[in-house]
DRENPA-3360 file (N, C-alpha, C; in nm, 2 decimals, always signed):
BEGIN
1 = MDEFPAST = +13.54/+18.09/-0.07/+13.48/+17.99/+0.01/+13.58/+17.97/+0.14 ~ +13.53/+17.98/+0.26/+13.61/+17.96/+0.38/+13.66/+17.82/+0.38 ~ +13.77/+17.80/+0.45/+13.82/+17.66/+0.47/+13.72/+17.59/+0.56 ~ +13.70/+17.46/+0.53/+13.61/+17.38/+0.61/+13.67/+17.34/+0.74 ~ +13.58/+17.33/+0.85/+13.63/+17.28/+0.97/+13.64/+17.13/+0.98 ~ +13.69/+17.08/+1.09/+13.71/+16.93/+1.10/+13.57/+16.86/+1.09 ~ +13.47/+16.93/+1.15/+13.33/+16.87/+1.14/+13.24/+16.98/+1.10 ~ +13.16/+16.94/+1.00/+13.07/+17.04/+0.94/+12.95/+16.97/+0.89;
9 = RRSPRSDP = +12.84/+17.05/+0.87/+12.71/+16.99/+0.82/+12.73/+16.97/+0.67 ~ +12.65/+16.88/+0.62/+12.65/+16.86/+0.47/+12.57/+16.96/+0.41 ~ +12.63/+17.02/+0.30/+12.56/+17.13/+0.23/+12.45/+17.06/+0.14 ~ +12.35/+17.13/+0.11/+12.25/+17.08/+0.01/+12.31/+17.05/-0.12 ~ +12.26/+16.94/-0.19/+12.33/+16.90/-0.32/+12.25/+16.97/-0.43 ~ +12.33/+17.02/-0.52/+12.27/+17.08/-0.65/+12.31/+16.99/-0.76 ~ +12.20/+16.95/-0.84/+12.23/+16.86/-0.95/+12.31/+16.93/-1.06 ~ +12.40/+16.85/-1.13/+12.48/+16.92/-1.23/+12.39/+16.96/-1.35;
17 = PEGEAANA = +12.43/+17.06/-1.43/+12.35/+17.11/-1.54/+12.31/+16.99/-1.64 ~ +12.19/+17.00/-1.70/+12.15/+16.90/-1.79/+12.25/+16.89/-1.91 ~ +12.28/+16.77/-1.95/+12.37/+16.75/-2.06/+12.52/+16.75/-2.02 ~ +12.54/+16.77/-1.90/+12.69/+16.78/-1.85/+12.75/+16.64/-1.87 ~ +12.88/+16.64/-1.92/+12.94/+16.51/-1.94/+13.00/+16.47/-1.80 ~ +12.93/+16.39/-1.73/+12.97/+16.35/-1.59/+12.94/+16.21/-1.58 ~ +13.01/+16.15/-1.48/+12.99/+16.01/-1.44/+13.00/+16.00/-1.29 ~ +12.90/+15.98/-1.22/+12.90/+15.97/-1.08/+12.85/+15.84/-1.02;
25 = RSVESHGS = +12.91/+15.80/-0.91/+12.87/+15.67/-0.84/+12.87/+15.69/-0.70 ~ +12.78/+15.64/-0.63/+12.77/+15.65/-0.48/+12.76/+15.51/-0.42 ~ +12.79/+15.51/-0.29/+12.78/+15.39/-0.22/+12.69/+15.41/-0.10 ~ +12.57/+15.36/-0.09/+12.47/+15.39/+0.01/+12.49/+15.32/+0.14 ~ +12.58/+15.22/+0.14/+12.60/+15.13/+0.26/+12.68/+15.20/+0.37 ~ +12.74/+15.31/+0.34/+12.82/+15.38/+0.44/+12.74/+15.48/+0.52 ~ +12.76/+15.49/+0.65/+12.69/+15.57/+0.74/+12.73/+15.72/+0.73 ~ +12.66/+15.81/+0.80/+12.70/+15.95/+0.80/+12.83/+15.98/+0.87;
33 = ETPCIAGV = +12.88/+15.87/+0.94/+13.01/+15.90/+1.01/+13.13/+15.91/+0.92 ~ +13.11/+15.86/+0.79/+13.22/+15.86/+0.69/+13.24/+16.00/+0.65 ~ +13.36/+16.05/+0.65/+13.39/+16.19/+0.61/+13.39/+16.21/+0.46 ~ +13.29/+16.29/+0.42/+13.27/+16.30/+0.27/+13.35/+16.42/+0.22 ~ +13.48/+16.41/+0.22/+13.57/+16.52/+0.17/+13.62/+16.48/+0.03 ~ +13.59/+16.57/-0.06/+13.63/+16.55/-0.20/+13.76/+16.61/-0.24 ~ +13.84/+16.54/-0.32/+13.95/+16.59/-0.38/+13.92/+16.63/-0.52 ~ +13.97/+16.74/-0.57/+13.93/+16.79/-0.70/+14.05/+16.84/-0.78;
41 = DEAGRGPL = +14.06/+16.79/-0.91/+14.17/+16.83/-0.99/+14.13/+16.83/-1.14 ~ +14.21/+16.88/-1.23/+14.18/+16.89/-1.37/+14.29/+16.84/-1.45 ~ +14.26/+16.82/-1.58/+14.36/+16.78/-1.68/+14.32/+16.85/-1.81 ~ +14.43/+16.92/-1.87/+14.40/+16.97/-2.00/+14.39/+17.12/-2.01 ~ +14.45/+17.20/-1.92/+14.44/+17.34/-1.93/+14.53/+17.40/-2.04 ~ +14.64/+17.33/-2.07/+14.73/+17.39/-2.17/+14.72/+17.35/-2.31 ~ +14.65/+17.24/-2.34/+14.63/+17.20/-2.48/+14.56/+17.30/-2.57 ~ +14.59/+17.30/-2.70/+14.52/+17.38/-2.80/+14.39/+17.32/-2.85;
49 = AGPLAVAA = +14.37/+17.20/-2.82/+14.25/+17.13/-2.87/+14.20/+17.03/-2.76 ~ +14.07/+17.00/-2.78/+14.00/+16.90/-2.69/+13.95/+16.97/-2.56 ~ +13.87/+16.89/-2.49/+13.81/+16.94/-2.37/+13.90/+16.95/-2.25 ~ +13.85/+17.03/-2.16/+13.91/+17.03/-2.02/+13.84/+16.92/-1.94 ~ +13.91/+16.84/-1.87/+13.85/+16.73/-1.79/+13.88/+16.77/-1.64 ~ +13.77/+16.76/-1.56/+13.78/+16.80/-1.42/+13.71/+16.68/-1.34 ~ +13.77/+16.63/-1.24/+13.72/+16.53/-1.16/+13.72/+16.56/-1.01 ~ +13.62/+16.51/-0.94/+13.60/+16.51/-0.80/+13.59/+16.37/-0.75;
57 = VMLDPARP = +13.66/+16.34/-0.64/+13.66/+16.20/-0.59/+13.66/+16.21/-0.43 ~ +13.56/+16.13/-0.38/+13.56/+16.10/-0.23/+13.61/+15.96/-0.21 ~ +13.72/+15.94/-0.15/+13.78/+15.81/-0.13/+13.71/+15.75/+0.00 ~ +13.71/+15.62/+0.00/+13.66/+15.54/+0.11/+13.78/+15.49/+0.20 ~ +13.78/+15.54/+0.32/+13.89/+15.49/+0.41/+13.89/+15.35/+0.43 ~ +13.78/+15.28/+0.42/+13.78/+15.13/+0.43/+13.83/+15.06/+0.31 ~ +13.85/+15.13/+0.20/+13.89/+15.06/+0.08/+14.01/+15.14/+0.02 ~ +14.13/+15.13/+0.09/+14.24/+15.21/+0.04/+14.29/+15.18/-0.09;
65 = IIGLNDSK = +14.35/+15.28/-0.16/+14.41/+15.25/-0.29/+14.56/+15.28/-0.28 ~ +14.65/+15.19/-0.31/+14.79/+15.21/-0.30/+14.84/+15.28/-0.43 ~ +14.93/+15.38/-0.41/+15.00/+15.43/-0.52/+14.94/+15.56/-0.58 ~ +14.84/+15.63/-0.51/+14.78/+15.75/-0.57/+14.88/+15.86/-0.56 ~ +14.89/+15.94/-0.67/+14.98/+16.04/-0.68/+14.94/+16.14/-0.79 ~ +15.01/+16.25/-0.80/+14.99/+16.34/-0.91/+15.01/+16.26/-1.04 ~ +14.90/+16.27/-1.13/+14.90/+16.18/-1.25/+15.02/+16.21/-1.34 ~ +15.07/+16.33/-1.33/+15.19/+16.36/-1.42/+15.31/+16.29/-1.38;
73 = KLSEKRRE = +15.31/+16.24/-1.26/+15.43/+16.17/-1.20/+15.42/+16.02/-1.22 ~ +15.31/+15.97/-1.28/+15.28/+15.83/-1.29/+15.29/+15.80/-1.45 ~ +15.33/+15.68/-1.48/+15.33/+15.63/-1.62/+15.19/+15.61/-1.67 ~ +15.17/+15.61/-1.80/+15.04/+15.58/-1.85/+14.99/+15.45/-1.81 ~ +15.08/+15.35/-1.81/+15.04/+15.21/-1.77/+14.99/+15.21/-1.62 ~ +15.06/+15.29/-1.53/+15.02/+15.29/-1.39/+14.88/+15.37/-1.37 ~ +14.87/+15.48/-1.45/+14.74/+15.55/-1.44/+14.62/+15.47/-1.48 ~ +14.64/+15.39/-1.59/+14.54/+15.31/-1.64/+14.50/+15.19/-1.54;
81 = ALYPQIVT = +14.61/+15.15/-1.47/+14.58/+15.05/-1.37/+14.51/+15.10/-1.25 ~ +14.54/+15.22/-1.21/+14.47/+15.28/-1.09/+14.33/+15.34/-1.12 ~ +14.30/+15.37/-1.25/+14.17/+15.42/-1.28/+14.05/+15.33/-1.23 ~ +14.05/+15.20/-1.27/+13.94/+15.12/-1.23/+13.93/+15.10/-1.08 ~ +14.05/+15.10/-1.01/+14.04/+15.09/-0.86/+13.97/+15.21/-0.80 ~ +14.00/+15.33/-0.86/+13.94/+15.45/-0.81/+13.79/+15.44/-0.83 ~ +13.74/+15.41/-0.95/+13.60/+15.42/-0.98/+13.52/+15.31/-0.90 ~ +13.59/+15.20/-0.87/+13.51/+15.09/-0.80/+13.52/+15.11/-0.65;
89 = RALAYCIV = +13.63/+15.17/-0.60/+13.65/+15.18/-0.45/+13.61/+15.31/-0.39 ~ +13.60/+15.41/-0.46/+13.56/+15.55/-0.41/+13.42/+15.55/-0.36 ~ +13.40/+15.63/-0.26/+13.26/+15.65/-0.21/+13.18/+15.72/-0.32 ~ +13.24/+15.81/-0.40/+13.17/+15.88/-0.51/+13.27/+15.95/-0.60 ~ +13.24/+15.96/-0.72/+13.33/+16.03/-0.81/+13.24/+16.10/-0.91 ~ +13.29/+16.20/-0.98/+13.23/+16.28/-1.09/+13.33/+16.33/-1.18 ~ +13.31/+16.31/-1.31/+13.40/+16.36/-1.41/+13.33/+16.45/-1.50 ~ +13.38/+16.57/-1.52/+13.31/+16.68/-1.60/+13.40/+16.72/-1.72;
97 = LIEPDEID = +13.34/+16.73/-1.83/+13.41/+16.78/-1.95/+13.37/+16.92/-1.99 ~ +13.46/+17.01/-2.00/+13.43/+17.15/-2.05/+13.47/+17.15/-2.19 ~ +13.38/+17.16/-2.29/+13.41/+17.16/-2.43/+13.48/+17.28/-2.48 ~ +13.56/+17.28/-2.59/+13.63/+17.39/-2.64/+13.55/+17.52/-2.66 ~ +13.43/+17.51/-2.71/+13.34/+17.63/-2.72/+13.31/+17.70/-2.59 ~ +13.29/+17.62/-2.49/+13.27/+17.68/-2.36/+13.40/+17.74/-2.31 ~ +13.51/+17.67/-2.33/+13.64/+17.73/-2.29/+13.66/+17.86/-2.36 ~ +13.64/+17.87/-2.48/+13.66/+18.00/-2.56/+13.56/+18.11/-2.50;
105 = RLNIFQAT = +13.44/+18.07/-2.46/+13.35/+18.17/-2.41/+13.38/+18.22/-2.28 ~ +13.43/+18.13/-2.19/+13.46/+18.16/-2.05/+13.61/+18.22/-2.03 ~ +13.70/+18.16/-2.10/+13.85/+18.16/-2.08/+13.88/+18.04/-2.00 ~ +14.01/+18.00/-2.00/+14.05/+17.87/-1.95/+14.05/+17.87/-1.80 ~ +14.08/+17.99/-1.74/+14.07/+17.99/-1.59/+13.92/+17.98/-1.54 ~ +13.83/+18.05/-1.60/+13.69/+18.05/-1.55/+13.64/+17.91/-1.59 ~ +13.68/+17.85/-1.70/+13.63/+17.72/-1.74/+13.67/+17.62/-1.63 ~ +13.80/+17.63/-1.58/+13.85/+17.55/-1.48/+13.77/+17.56/-1.35;
113 = MTGMSRAV = +13.74/+17.68/-1.31/+13.66/+17.70/-1.19/+13.52/+17.64/-1.21 ~ +13.46/+17.67/-1.32/+13.32/+17.61/-1.35/+13.33/+17.46/-1.34 ~ +13.43/+17.40/-1.41/+13.43/+17.26/-1.40/+13.45/+17.20/-1.26 ~ +13.53/+17.26/-1.18/+13.55/+17.22/-1.04/+13.41/+17.23/-0.97 ~ +13.34/+17.33/-0.98/+13.22/+17.35/-0.91/+13.12/+17.24/-0.96 ~ +13.11/+17.22/-1.09/+13.02/+17.11/-1.14/+13.05/+16.98/-1.09 ~ +13.18/+16.95/-1.09/+13.22/+16.81/-1.05/+13.19/+16.79/-0.90 ~ +13.21/+16.89/-0.81/+13.17/+16.87/-0.67/+13.02/+16.86/-0.66;
121 = RGLAPAAV = +12.95/+16.95/-0.73/+12.80/+16.93/-0.72/+12.75/+16.80/-0.78 ~ +12.83/+16.73/-0.86/+12.78/+16.61/-0.92/+12.80/+16.49/-0.83 ~ +12.86/+16.51/-0.71/+12.88/+16.39/-0.62/+12.76/+16.35/-0.55 ~ +12.74/+16.23/-0.53/+12.63/+16.17/-0.45/+12.69/+16.05/-0.38 ~ +12.70/+16.06/-0.24/+12.65/+16.16/-0.15/+12.72/+16.29/-0.17 ~ +12.66/+16.40/-0.13/+12.72/+16.53/-0.14/+12.85/+16.54/-0.05 ~ +12.94/+16.62/-0.10/+13.06/+16.65/-0.02/+13.04/+16.76/+0.09 ~ +13.09/+16.73/+0.20/+13.08/+16.83/+0.31/+13.21/+16.93/+0.31;
129 = GALIDGNQ = +13.30/+16.90/+0.23/+13.42/+16.98/+0.21/+13.50/+16.93/+0.09 ~ +13.58/+17.02/+0.04/+13.65/+16.99/-0.08/+13.80/+17.04/-0.07 ~ +13.89/+16.96/-0.12/+14.04/+16.99/-0.13/+14.06/+17.02/-0.28 ~ +14.10/+17.14/-0.31/+14.11/+17.18/-0.45/+14.26/+17.19/-0.48 ~ +14.31/+17.14/-0.60/+14.44/+17.15/-0.63/+14.47/+17.29/-0.69 ~ +14.57/+17.35/-0.65/+14.60/+17.49/-0.69/+14.59/+17.59/-0.58 ~ +14.58/+17.72/-0.62/+14.58/+17.83/-0.53/+14.45/+17.92/-0.54 ~ +14.35/+17.87/-0.62/+14.23/+17.94/-0.63/+14.11/+17.85/-0.61;
137 = LPRDLPCP = +14.00/+17.91/-0.55/+13.88/+17.83/-0.53/+13.77/+17.89/-0.61 ~ +13.68/+17.80/-0.67/+13.56/+17.85/-0.73/+13.47/+17.92/-0.64 ~ +13.40/+18.02/-0.68/+13.32/+18.10/-0.59/+13.19/+18.04/-0.56 ~ +13.14/+17.94/-0.64/+13.01/+17.88/-0.62/+13.01/+17.74/-0.58 ~ +13.12/+17.70/-0.51/+13.12/+17.56/-0.46/+13.00/+17.54/-0.36 ~ +12.95/+17.42/-0.36/+12.83/+17.39/-0.27/+12.87/+17.36/-0.13 ~ +13.00/+17.36/-0.10/+13.06/+17.32/+0.04/+13.18/+17.40/+0.07 ~ +13.22/+17.41/+0.19/+13.35/+17.48/+0.23/+13.47/+17.40/+0.15;
145 = ARAIVGGD = +13.57/+17.48/+0.13/+13.68/+17.42/+0.05/+13.82/+17.48/+0.10 ~ +13.93/+17.41/+0.06/+14.06/+17.46/+0.08/+14.15/+17.43/-0.04 ~ +14.22/+17.54/-0.09/+14.31/+17.52/-0.20/+14.45/+17.48/-0.15 ~ +14.51/+17.38/-0.23/+14.64/+17.32/-0.18/+14.72/+17.32/-0.31 ~ +14.83/+17.41/-0.31/+14.92/+17.41/-0.42/+15.00/+17.27/-0.42 ~ +15.01/+17.21/-0.53/+15.07/+17.08/-0.54/+14.99/+16.97/-0.46 ~ +14.86/+16.99/-0.45/+14.78/+16.89/-0.37/+14.77/+16.76/-0.43 ~ +14.79/+16.75/-0.57/+14.77/+16.62/-0.63/+14.88/+16.52/-0.58;
153 = ALEPAIGA = +14.99/+16.58/-0.54/+15.10/+16.49/-0.48/+15.09/+16.48/-0.33 ~ +15.01/+16.56/-0.26/+15.01/+16.56/-0.12/+14.88/+16.50/-0.06 ~ +14.77/+16.51/-0.13/+14.64/+16.46/-0.08/+14.59/+16.34/-0.17 ~ +14.58/+16.22/-0.12/+14.53/+16.11/-0.20/+14.41/+16.13/-0.28 ~ +14.30/+16.20/-0.22/+14.19/+16.23/-0.29/+14.21/+16.32/-0.41 ~ +14.29/+16.42/-0.40/+14.32/+16.50/-0.51/+14.40/+16.42/-0.62 ~ +14.50/+16.34/-0.57/+14.57/+16.25/-0.67/+14.48/+16.16/-0.75 ~ +14.38/+16.11/-0.67/+14.28/+16.02/-0.75/+14.20/+16.10/-0.85;
161 = ASILAKVT = +14.16/+16.22/-0.81/+14.09/+16.31/-0.91/+14.18/+16.34/-1.03 ~ +14.31/+16.37/-1.00/+14.40/+16.40/-1.10/+14.41/+16.28/-1.21 ~ +14.41/+16.16/-1.15/+14.42/+16.04/-1.24/+14.29/+16.02/-1.33 ~ +14.18/+16.04/-1.26/+14.05/+16.02/-1.34/+14.04/+16.12/-1.45 ~ +14.08/+16.25/-1.42/+14.07/+16.35/-1.52/+14.17/+16.33/-1.63 ~ +14.29/+16.29/-1.60/+14.40/+16.27/-1.70/+14.37/+16.14/-1.79 ~ +14.33/+16.04/-1.73/+14.30/+15.91/-1.81/+14.17/+15.94/-1.90 ~ +14.07/+16.00/-1.85/+13.95/+16.03/-1.93/+13.99/+16.12/-2.04;
169 = RDRLMVEM = +14.07/+16.22/-2.02/+14.10/+16.31/-2.13/+14.19/+16.25/-2.23 ~ +14.29/+16.17/-2.19/+14.38/+16.10/-2.28/+14.30/+16.01/-2.37 ~ +14.21/+15.93/-2.31/+14.13/+15.84/-2.39/+14.05/+15.91/-2.50 ~ +13.99/+16.02/-2.46/+13.91/+16.11/-2.56/+14.00/+16.16/-2.67 ~ +14.12/+16.20/-2.64/+14.21/+16.25/-2.74/+14.25/+16.14/-2.84 ~ +14.27/+16.01/-2.79/+14.30/+15.91/-2.88/+14.19/+15.88/-2.98 ~ +14.06/+15.88/-2.93/+13.95/+15.87/-3.01/+13.94/+15.98/-3.11 ~ +13.97/+16.10/-3.06/+13.96/+16.22/-3.15/+14.05/+16.21/-3.27;
177 = DTIHPGYG = +14.17/+16.14/-3.25/+14.27/+16.12/-3.35/+14.21/+16.05/-3.48 ~ +14.11/+15.96/-3.45/+14.05/+15.89/-3.56/+13.94/+15.98/-3.63 ~ +13.88/+16.07/-3.55/+13.78/+16.16/-3.61/+13.84/+16.28/-3.69 ~ +13.96/+16.32/-3.63/+14.03/+16.44/-3.70/+14.17/+16.39/-3.72 ~ +14.20/+16.30/-3.82/+14.33/+16.26/-3.84/+14.42/+16.36/-3.90 ~ +14.55/+16.34/-3.87/+14.65/+16.44/-3.92/+14.72/+16.52/-3.82 ~ +14.65/+16.55/-3.71/+14.70/+16.64/-3.61/+14.79/+16.57/-3.51 ~ +14.77/+16.44/-3.49/+14.85/+16.36/-3.40/+14.80/+16.37/-3.26;
185 = FAVHKGYP = +14.67/+16.39/-3.25/+14.61/+16.39/-3.11/+14.64/+16.28/-3.02 ~ +14.65/+16.16/-3.08/+14.68/+16.04/-3.00/+14.82/+16.04/-2.94 ~ +14.90/+16.12/-3.00/+15.04/+16.13/-2.95/+15.06/+16.24/-2.85 ~ +15.02/+16.36/-2.89/+15.05/+16.48/-2.80/+14.93/+16.52/-2.72 ~ +14.81/+16.46/-2.74/+14.69/+16.49/-2.67/+14.65/+16.63/-2.67 ~ +14.68/+16.70/-2.79/+14.64/+16.84/-2.81/+14.73/+16.94/-2.75 ~ +14.84/+16.91/-2.69/+14.94/+17.01/-2.64/+15.02/+17.07/-2.75 ~ +15.07/+17.19/-2.74/+15.13/+17.26/-2.85/+15.27/+17.21/-2.87;
193 = TAAHLAAL = +15.29/+17.09/-2.92/+15.42/+17.04/-2.95/+15.46/+17.10/-3.09 ~ +15.58/+17.08/-3.13/+15.62/+17.12/-3.26/+15.55/+17.05/-3.38 ~ +15.52/+16.92/-3.36/+15.45/+16.84/-3.46/+15.30/+16.89/-3.47 ~ +15.24/+16.92/-3.35/+15.10/+16.97/-3.36/+15.09/+17.11/-3.42 ~ +15.19/+17.20/-3.38/+15.19/+17.33/-3.45/+15.21/+17.33/-3.60 ~ +15.30/+17.23/-3.64/+15.32/+17.22/-3.79/+15.19/+17.16/-3.86 ~ +15.12/+17.07/-3.79/+15.00/+17.01/-3.85/+14.89/+17.12/-3.85 ~ +14.89/+17.20/-3.75/+14.79/+17.30/-3.74/+14.80/+17.40/-3.84;
201 = KQLGPCPQ = +14.93/+17.44/-3.87/+14.96/+17.54/-3.98/+14.93/+17.48/-4.12 ~ +14.95/+17.35/-4.14/+14.92/+17.29/-4.26/+14.77/+17.26/-4.29 ~ +14.70/+17.21/-4.19/+14.56/+17.17/-4.20/+14.46/+17.28/-4.16 ~ +14.51/+17.36/-4.08/+14.41/+17.47/-4.02/+14.34/+17.40/-3.90 ~ +14.27/+17.48/-3.82/+14.20/+17.43/-3.70/+14.09/+17.34/-3.74 ~ +14.06/+17.23/-3.65/+13.95/+17.15/-3.67/+13.85/+17.19/-3.55 ~ +13.72/+17.14/-3.56/+13.62/+17.18/-3.46/+13.67/+17.17/-3.31 ~ +13.77/+17.09/-3.29/+13.81/+17.06/-3.14/+13.92/+17.16/-3.10;
209 = HRRSFAPV = +13.96/+17.24/-3.18/+14.07/+17.34/-3.15/+14.01/+17.46/-3.07 ~ +14.08/+17.51/-2.98/+14.02/+17.62/-2.89/+14.06/+17.75/-2.96 ~ +13.96/+17.82/-3.01/+13.98/+17.94/-3.09/+14.04/+18.05/-3.01 ~ +14.03/+18.05/-2.89/+14.08/+18.17/-2.81/+14.23/+18.15/-2.78 ~ +14.28/+18.04/-2.80/+14.43/+18.01/-2.77/+14.51/+18.07/-2.88 ~ +14.62/+18.14/-2.84/+14.69/+18.22/-2.94/+14.74/+18.16/-3.07 ~ +14.79/+18.04/-3.07/+14.84/+17.98/-3.20/+14.72/+17.95/-3.30 ~ +14.60/+17.92/-3.24/+14.48/+17.89/-3.32/+14.42/+18.02/-3.36;
217 = RALLA = +14.41/+18.12/-3.27/+14.36/+18.25/-3.30/+14.44/+18.32/-3.42 ~ +14.58/+18.31/-3.41/+14.66/+18.37/-3.50/+14.63/+18.31/-3.64 ~ +14.61/+18.18/-3.66/+14.58/+18.12/-3.79/+14.44/+18.17/-3.84 ~ +14.35/+18.19/-3.75/+14.21/+18.23/-3.79/+14.22/+18.38/-3.84 ~ +14.30/+18.45/-3.78/+14.31/+18.59/-3.81/+14.37/+18.61/-3.95;
% end
C-alpha cells in the first residue's frame, strides 16, 4: 500500500467479518475537515497462549490525551488510566481479537496483518490513512498507509492503539486464568516464562495454547 498523501479521499468502508471480536465507536458531530488518520498496533505476538489483540484508533485533535506512549513503556496502572480516556475521547476505535486457532492456521505474521486490516476496516468513520507500527503493511488495507518502526513511541495514535490492545489482552488473560487455572495466565499473560513452560510441561496444553508455537508443538508431538 502506498504512503498516503497529506490530503486524500476517504476510501469506501468495508464492514468487519461477522463474529469479529471488535468494539467500534464513532462521533458524528465532527465535520469532514477532521483528519481521519488511524494509528494501528498489536499486543500478544510472542505468547504461547491466548489471542492476538489488534487495535486501530483515530484521535480527536480537539480532545487531546496526555501521556500516550508505547504501552510497554507504561506501568499497568498508567495503561489502565489511559484506556477509558482513549475510548471516550477518540473519534473512533476498533479492537480485534485473533484467536489461537486462526493464529495456528495463518501463522503469527499473517494473523497480525489480518488483524490490522480488520481493525482499520472496523472504524467508523472510515480512515483515510493509517500509521502502522512496524516495518510491514497489510496488503488489503482499505486506505493508504505508512509503516513506522517504533511508531508506538513516536505517533500518539499508534501509542493509543498499543494501549487499547495491551489492556484488552491483559484483561482477557486474567479472566482466562480462572477458566484454565494452574498455568499462571494472570501473571505472565501467556508469555513463555520459566513458570509457564513448567506448568505447560506438567499440565499439557489447554484450548487457549497456540499449537503452532514450538514449545506447545513439541509437547503435542
